[in-house]
N, C-alpha and C positions, 0 to 999 in steps of 0.2 A: 902760059894758059893752055896752049895747044897740047902740051905734055900732060897736063892734069886731065883734060877732057879725054885724051887717048887712054890714059890710065884708068879712068872711070869706065870707059866703054869696054876695055879689056876685062876689068873685074866684073862688070855686069854680065858680059857674055859667058865668062867662066861660071858665074853663079847660076845663070840660066841653064847652062849645059849640065852642071851638077844636079840641079833640080829635076831636069828632064830625065837624067839617067836614074835618079832616085825614084821618080814616078814610074819609069819603065820596070824597075826591079820590084816595086810594090805591086804593079799591075799583074805580074806573073803569079801572085798568090791567089788570084781570082780565077784559077783554071777550073774547068768542069771536072766532075768526078771521073768521067771517062778519060780525060787527058791526064789526070793525076795517076790513074791506074795504068795507062799505057806507058807513061814515063817510068813507073815503078817496075813493071815487068821487063822493060828494056834494060834495067840495071841488073837483073838476075843473070846468073850463068847457069845454063842447063847442065845437069850432071847425068851422064848415062851410067847404067849399072854395069860395073866391071866385075869379071869373075875373080880376078886376083889383084892384089895390091903389092907393089914393089916399094921397098924402103931402101934408102941409101945408107943410112947409119942409124945408130940408136944410142940412147943414154940409159944407164941403169935407173930404173924407176917404173912408174906406171906405164903400161903400153899406150901407144898413141896411134891414131889413124894418120896415114901419110898425108891426107888432105888437110890436116889441122896444123901443119907446120907453120910457125910464125917467123917471118923475116922482118927484122927491125926496119921501120920506115915504110913498109909495104902496106898499102890499103887493101883490105880484104873484101872482095865482092861476095854478095850473098849467093850461095849455091842452092839450087832447087832441082828436084827430079825432073827430067826432060818430059816424061809423060804428064806429070802434074802441071808443068808450065804450058805444055801444048793444049791441055784441056781448058786452062784458064784463058789462053789466047783465043781459042776457038769461041768460047763464050763471049769474049770481048769483041771479036769480029762480028758475031751475030748482033750484038747490041749496037755496034757502029753502023751496021747495015740497016738498022731500023726494024729488025725482026725481034720484037720484044718478047713474044711468047716463047720462041725457040731459045732466045738468050736466057730467059728466066729458067726454062727447063735445063739448059746447059749449066748455069750457075748452081742450081739445086742439085744436079747430078755431081758437080764438082765438090760441093760441100759434103754430100753423102759418101763419095769415094775417098776424099782426103780431109777427114775431120781435124787432123792435127797439123794441117798445112800452115805455113807462115802467111799464106794468102787468104786464109779463112775469113778474117775480118773484112778484107776487101771484097770478097765474094758476098758476104752478108750485106755490106753497104750497097753493092750492085743489085742484089735481090730487092732491097728496100727501095732503091731508086726505080727499078723496073715495075714494082708493084703500084707506084703512084699513078 
């Protein structure tokens, strides 16, 4: 009888632990727009403009940029221009500091300067959130 009760308690505690970790994982999806944007820009790798590109080797065929080399099993981080990333971070910092007017102007300037940016949609969302 004691073994059955102990087994039930262990299975109950495992079930509760699993449910709490599931709740915690689900709870992460309710992040604010600013936290989602901050996490996204932290995943970018800034790329500085370099005057020359060096290549180690080549294969006959279409020319390829040295930064586009694919290594099997290697996850590729998204690369973005350092100036572009700096401008977006500056606008994010203004929004985080509660300076809505300056942040709105900074995001508008970002969209104007970098219309083809991969962060364009995020900047548009930020502008909409600041306009509220």
